[in-house]
N, C-alpha and C positions, 0 to 999 in steps of 0.2 A: 656259578650255576645255582648254588645254594641260595643265593640272594634272589635270583629270578623265581625260584620255586616258592619262596616265602612271600614275596611281595604281592602276588595276586590274592593271596589269602588274607593279607593284612589290610589291603585297601579295597574293601567292598563297599558298594553303594547301599547295601541293606542296612537299615538302622538296627542298632543293638537293642535288645529288649531291656527295658529299665525295670529295676526292682520296684514292686508296688510300695508306695509310701502310704502310711496310715495317716489319715487326717486327724487333726486334733480333736474333732468332735465325735470320733468313733465310739468311745466309751459311753457317751451320753446317748447316742443313737441306740446302742445295744441295750441300755437300760430302758429306754422308752419302748422298744420293741418287746422286751421281755415283760414289761409291766402291762402292756396293752392286751386286752382279751382277744383271743383268736376266734374268728368267725367260725361258726359250725354250720352244718348243713341245714339246721332248722332256723337259723337266724336269717331273716329277710330284711334287707335294707331298702326302704322305699324313699325315692327322691321325687319331690313334687317339682314340676317345672315352675320356674320363677314367673310371676305375672309380668308381662311386658306391656308397658303403657306407651301408646303411640298418640301424639298430639296431632289432631286434624285441624289445621287453621282455616279450612274452607268456611266462609260465611262469618268469620269473626274478625274484628279489627285487631291491629297490632297493639298490644298493651303498652308498648314503649313509644309509639308514635304520638306526637302532640295532638291534642284534640282540636285546637285552633291552628289552621295552617295559614301562613302568610303568603300572599301572592308575590311572586318574584318579578312580575312584569313592571311593577312600580319601581322607579329609580329615583335617585335624588334629583331635585329640581335642576341643578346645574349640569347634570349629565345628559338630560334629554334635549332634543332639538328645540329651538326657540318657540316654535308653534305649540309644543306640548308642555311648556313651562307654566302657562297661565290658563285660567278658566276661559271658556268661550265668551262669557259675559264681559270679560275685560277687553276684548278686541272690538274695534270699531270698523264697520264696513264703510270704507271711504270711496270706493269706486268699483265699477264693473267694466271690464274691457272685453270687446268682442274682436276675435281675430280668426286666422285660418284654423286654429285648434278649438274653436268654440269660445265659450265664455270663460273668462278668468276674473277672479275677484281680487281686489286690493284691500288688505286689512292693515290697520294701524294697531300695533301692540302697545301694551302698557309701558314698554321701554321706549316708545316714541319712534320705533323703526317700522318701515312698511314691508309687508310680505305679500307676494303673489301666490294665490292658491287656485287650484283647479279641481275638477271632479275627481274624487278618490284620495285627496290629500287628508292626512291625519292631523287633527287639530284638537287642542284642549288637553287638560290633565286626565280626563276620562277616555281619551283616545277616540273622540268622535270622528266620523268620516264625512267629508263633503259629498253629498249625494247629488245635488243639482244646483246649478247657478242659472238664474234667469236675469233679464235686463234690470230688475229692481229688487231682487232678493237672493239669498243664499240659504239652502236647506242642509242642515247637518244632522246626522243620525248618530246617537250614542247608544251603546249597549251597556246595561248594568244588571247586576244580580239583586233580586229581592231577598227579603229575609228568609223565604222558603227555599232559596237556591235556584229559582227559575230565572232565566235570562229574558229580560224585557228590553224593548227598544223605545227610544224617545227621540222625537224629531224636534229640532230647534230651528226656528226660522229667524234669520237675521235680515232685517229690512235695510235698504239703502237709505241713508239720511237725505232729507229734502233740504233745499236751500234755506227755507224759513227756519228750520230747527237749528241750523248751524250758526245763524247770526245771533242767537241769544247770548 
């Protein structure tokens, strides 16, 4: 019985209070407090709020962005489709075919291969678009930027060669 009476008192869940341990810096703190002047009722400490600077980027360009931006549309010559690898002047209009879908043009490229194009086909290194094909000509429209940044359009007319010109 004596054991049962002692065991509830010895196994408690409450933590035992620890003796306060003095940190190593206590004497230094006491010296600093003792040497510091104590504020009196007449001493007023004024704290000025720190000036907060806020950068407003509206209307300003990014100082870290490059001044000259490269266009990402242009790719290497070998990566683009065959009709976009060469300038329009390098193609020869060798024939125009009329069928159920309207007029189609036959172009001979500088590589010696033939290409069929129709209205809306992209052609040339400057990404010109075929606007119209008639029985004896093809009209291509190119868009380009001027030095002022304005977009202008240029029409290129490619005539069908005549028999007399081919025999030279």
